LOROSE-378859 format. One record per residue (C-alpha): residue number from 0; residue in one letter; x, y, z. Coordinates in Angstrom, 3 decimals. Example, Ala and Ser with C-alpha at 12.3 -4.5 7.8 and 13.67 -1.06 7.14 Angstrom:
% LOROSE-378859
k->0	r->a	c1->12.300	c2->-4.500	c3->7.800;
k->1	r->s	c1->13.670	c2->-1.060	c3->7.140;
END
This chain:
% LOROSE-378859
k->0	r->m	c1->5.298	c2->-3.712	c3->7.723;
k->1	r->l	c1->3.146	c2->-0.392	c3->8.098;
k->2	r->d	c1->6.362	c2->0.917	c3->7.855;
k->3	r->g	c1->7.883	c2->-0.729	c3->5.476;
k->4	r->c	c1->5.020	c2->-0.316	c3->2.804;
k->5	r->f	c1->5.197	c2->3.115	c3->3.460;
k->6	r->d	c1->8.514	c2->3.536	c3->2.829;
k->7	r->f	c1->9.080	c2->1.690	c3->-0.493;
k->8	r->a	c1->5.586	c2->3.869	c3->-1.467;
k->9	r->h	c1->7.968	c2->6.985	c3->-1.169;
k->10	r->t	c1->10.746	c2->5.521	c3->-2.748;
k->11	r->v	c1->8.910	c2->4.397	c3->-5.756;
k->12	r->l	c1->6.638	c2->8.313	c3->-5.567;
k->13	r->t	c1->9.388	c2->9.707	c3->-5.333;
k->14	r->k	c1->10.777	c2->8.092	c3->-8.956;
k->15	r->e	c1->7.811	c2->7.658	c3->-10.780;
k->16	r->g	c1->4.775	c2->9.967	c3->-8.972;
k->17	r->a	c1->2.701	c2->6.778	c3->-9.138;
k->18	r->f	c1->3.246	c2->3.119	c3->-7.579;
k->19	r->f	c1->1.479	c2->-0.266	c3->-8.255;
k->20	r->p	c1->-0.440	c2->-1.720	c3->-5.255;
k->21	r->f	c1->1.806	c2->-4.436	c3->-3.714;
k->22	r->g	c1->2.358	c2->-6.316	c3->0.320;
k->23	r->e	c1->4.207	c2->-7.055	c3->2.699;
k->24	r->t	c1->3.354	c2->-10.662	c3->4.847;
k->25	r->a	c1->5.009	c2->-11.804	c3->8.064;
k->26	r->d	c1->4.732	c2->-15.626	c3->8.872;
k->27	r->a	c1->4.281	c2->-17.145	c3->12.214;
k->28	r->s	c1->7.834	c2->-16.326	c3->13.201;
k->29	r->g	c1->8.370	c2->-13.294	c3->12.970;
k->30	r->v	c1->10.019	c2->-13.376	c3->9.156;
k->31	r->r	c1->8.438	c2->-10.622	c3->6.859;
k->32	r->s	c1->8.521	c2->-10.687	c3->2.625;
k->33	r->m	c1->7.947	c2->-7.929	c3->0.586;
k->34	r->v	c1->5.467	c2->-9.379	c3->-2.287;
k->35	r->g	c1->4.247	c2->-7.829	c3->-5.955;
k->36	r->g	c1->1.982	c2->-8.762	c3->-8.518;
k->37	r->y	c1->1.969	c2->-9.288	c3->-11.970;
k->38	r->n	c1->-0.802	c2->-11.153	c3->-14.351;
k->39	r->g	c1->1.198	c2->-11.524	c3->-17.324;
k->40	r->e	c1->0.337	c2->-7.763	c3->-19.101;
k->41	r->e	c1->2.277	c2->-5.026	c3->-20.070;
k->42	r->h	c1->0.238	c2->-1.971	c3->-18.833;
k->43	r->p	c1->-2.058	c2->-3.910	c3->-15.770;
k->44	r->s	c1->-5.135	c2->-2.371	c3->-14.336;
k->45	r->p	c1->-3.882	c2->-1.791	c3->-10.481;
k->46	r->r	c1->-7.266	c2->-3.029	c3->-9.136;
k->47	r->e	c1->-6.666	c2->-5.769	c3->-10.626;
k->48	r->i	c1->-2.926	c2->-6.151	c3->-9.135;
k->49	r->y	c1->-4.267	c2->-5.323	c3->-6.205;
k->50	r->d	c1->-7.429	c2->-8.082	c3->-6.045;
k->51	r->l	c1->-4.320	c2->-10.927	c3->-7.908;
k->52	r->l	c1->-2.582	c2->-10.251	c3->-4.331;
k->53	r->l	c1->-5.516	c2->-9.844	c3->-2.010;
k->54	r->g	c1->-6.928	c2->-13.377	c3->-3.489;
k->55	r->a	c1->-2.966	c2->-14.592	c3->-2.793;
k->56	r->f	c1->-2.920	c2->-13.198	c3->0.878;
k->57	r->r	c1->-6.379	c2->-14.760	c3->1.693;
k->58	r->e	c1->-5.452	c2->-18.487	c3->0.677;
k->59	r->s	c1->-1.885	c2->-17.904	c3->3.207;
k->60	r->a	c1->-3.581	c2->-16.954	c3->5.771;
k->61	r->r	c1->-7.065	c2->-19.145	c3->5.235;
k->62	r->d	c1->-3.644	c2->-22.154	c3->5.092;
k->63	r->s	c1->-1.770	c2->-20.657	c3->7.741;
k->64	r->k	c1->1.302	c2->-19.821	c3->5.786;
k->65	r->i	c1->0.520	c2->-15.816	c3->7.048;
k->66	r->s	c1->0.706	c2->-14.702	c3->10.474;
k->67	r->a	c1->-0.098	c2->-10.754	c3->9.333;
k->68	r->a	c1->-0.465	c2->-8.963	c3->6.238;
k->69	r->a	c1->-0.211	c2->-5.293	c3->4.729;
k->70	r->l	c1->-1.110	c2->-4.097	c3->1.430;
k->71	r->a	c1->-0.343	c2->-0.938	c3->-0.074;
k->72	r->a	c1->-2.944	c2->0.558	c3->-2.982;
k->73	r->d	c1->-2.385	c2->4.235	c3->-4.690;
k->74	r->v	c1->-5.792	c2->5.689	c3->-3.824;
k->75	r->t	c1->-7.992	c2->8.576	c3->-4.013;
k->76	r->v	c1->-9.210	c2->9.584	c3->-0.090;
k->77	r->p	c1->-12.813	c2->9.670	c3->0.106;
k->78	r->t	c1->-14.024	c2->13.184	c3->0.493;
k->79	r->e	c1->-15.772	c2->12.200	c3->4.137;
k->80	r->y	c1->-12.185	c2->11.479	c3->5.173;
k->81	r->e	c1->-11.302	c2->15.212	c3->4.365;
k->82	r->s	c1->-7.816	c2->14.519	c3->4.141;
k->83	r->p	c1->-5.312	c2->17.823	c3->2.640;
k->84	r->y	c1->-4.582	c2->15.772	c3->-0.398;
k->85	r->p	c1->-6.752	c2->13.600	c3->-2.666;
k->86	r->d	c1->-4.521	c2->11.383	c3->-3.269;
k->87	r->a	c1->-2.911	c2->8.724	c3->-0.935;
k->88	r->v	c1->-0.748	c2->5.409	c3->0.250;
k->89	r->r	c1->-3.525	c2->2.942	c3->1.403;
k->90	r->v	c1->-2.301	c2->0.167	c3->3.631;
k->91	r->l	c1->-4.556	c2->-2.770	c3->4.600;
k->92	r->v	c1->-3.034	c2->-3.644	c3->7.858;
k->93	r->e	c1->-4.966	c2->-7.195	c3->9.469;
k->94	r->a	c1->-4.017	c2->-9.839	c3->11.708;
k->95	r->p	c1->-6.068	c2->-12.384	c3->13.635;
k->96	r->g	c1->-8.566	c2->-10.220	c3->14.953;
k->97	r->y	c1->-7.313	c2->-7.048	c3->13.732;
k->98	r->s	c1->-8.467	c2->-5.084	c3->10.338;
k->99	r->r	c1->-7.524	c2->-1.441	c3->9.754;
k->100	r->f	c1->-6.544	c2->0.872	c3->6.752;
k->101	r->v	c1->-4.079	c2->3.127	c3->7.295;
k->102	r->y	c1->-3.885	c2->6.496	c3->4.970;
k->103	r->r	c1->-1.132	c2->8.264	c3->4.258;
k->104	r->p	c1->-2.076	c2->11.266	c3->2.285;
k->105	r->y	c1->0.093	c2->12.572	c3->-0.080;
k->106	r->r	c1->0.964	c2->15.399	c3->-2.941;
k->107	r->v	c1->3.897	c2->14.917	c3->-5.321;
k->108	r->i	c1->5.456	c2->17.903	c3->-6.335;
k->109	r->e	c1->7.524	c2->18.110	c3->-9.793;
k->110	r->p	c1->10.768	c2->19.866	c3->-10.228;
k->111	r->s	c1->10.508	c2->23.320	c3->-11.571;
k->112	r->g	c1->12.765	c2->24.261	c3->-14.106;
k->113	r->m	c1->15.608	c2->25.339	c3->-12.833;
k->114	r->g	c1->15.558	c2->21.115	c3->-10.426;
k->115	r->r	c1->15.076	c2->20.299	c3->-14.047;
k->116	r->l	c1->18.443	c2->21.803	c3->-15.637;
k->117	r->f	c1->19.657	c2->20.019	c3->-12.224;
k->118	r->r	c1->18.266	c2->16.974	c3->-12.470;
k->119	r->r	c1->16.504	c2->17.048	c3->-8.827;
k->120	r->g	c1->14.136	c2->14.633	c3->-8.659;
k->121	r->r	c1->10.523	c2->14.915	c3->-7.752;
k->122	r->e	c1->9.861	c2->15.778	c3->-3.999;
k->123	r->v	c1->6.592	c2->14.190	c3->-2.208;
k->124	r->a	c1->4.780	c2->16.363	c3->0.849;
k->125	r->y	c1->3.096	c2->14.067	c3->3.112;
k->126	r->g	c1->-0.708	c2->15.027	c3->5.027;
k->127	r->e	c1->-1.053	c2->13.096	c3->8.501;
k->128	r->v	c1->-1.604	c2->9.938	c3->8.842;
k->129	r->f	c1->-5.133	c2->8.521	c3->9.957;
k->130	r->s	c1->-6.849	c2->4.863	c3->9.993;
k->131	r->v	c1->-10.491	c2->3.333	c3->9.658;
k->132	r->s	c1->-11.264	c2->0.297	c3->10.934;
k->133	r->m	c1->-12.546	c2->-2.227	c3->8.830;
k->134	r->p	c1->-14.392	c2->-5.491	c3->8.368;
k->135	r->p	c1->-12.011	c2->-8.236	c3->8.254;
k->136	r->q	c1->-10.775	c2->-8.818	c3->4.388;
k->137	r->l	c1->-8.735	c2->-12.144	c3->4.747;
k->138	r->s	c1->-10.036	c2->-15.559	c3->6.036;
k->139	r->w	c1->-8.151	c2->-16.276	c3->9.357;
k->140	r->p	c1->-8.641	c2->-19.824	c3->10.454;
k->141	r->g	c1->-10.364	c2->-19.792	c3->13.285;
k->142	r->v	c1->-11.750	c2->-16.217	c3->13.725;
END
């Protein structure tokens, strides 16, 4: 699930330069589903979309509809983590008894003058992935 989130974020970063929160869930049999959020607004706040998805994941976990979740967001890395780049793909990875934020710092590189002339796309440079233990964000039955 983490790789799926990183891969999709990479695709959108190279195309758009940023992304809205999205996620992936797995049910008890391991079937995975990508999930996006929409609040009806043409230009929603990324925080609203994150909260919308987090709420849906909480409800699904509480009702035992999912066994794991990954929720990706485009964030600024807290300074205490001394990231090589200020921006990161941050993925909340959670399952019963496990909850971490996994950060993949990045920098979007816009094409140069000649690159624009030849219609080359953006490139993304990445720093080293790191993770931070988090208190559970979802409501897992029996945990």
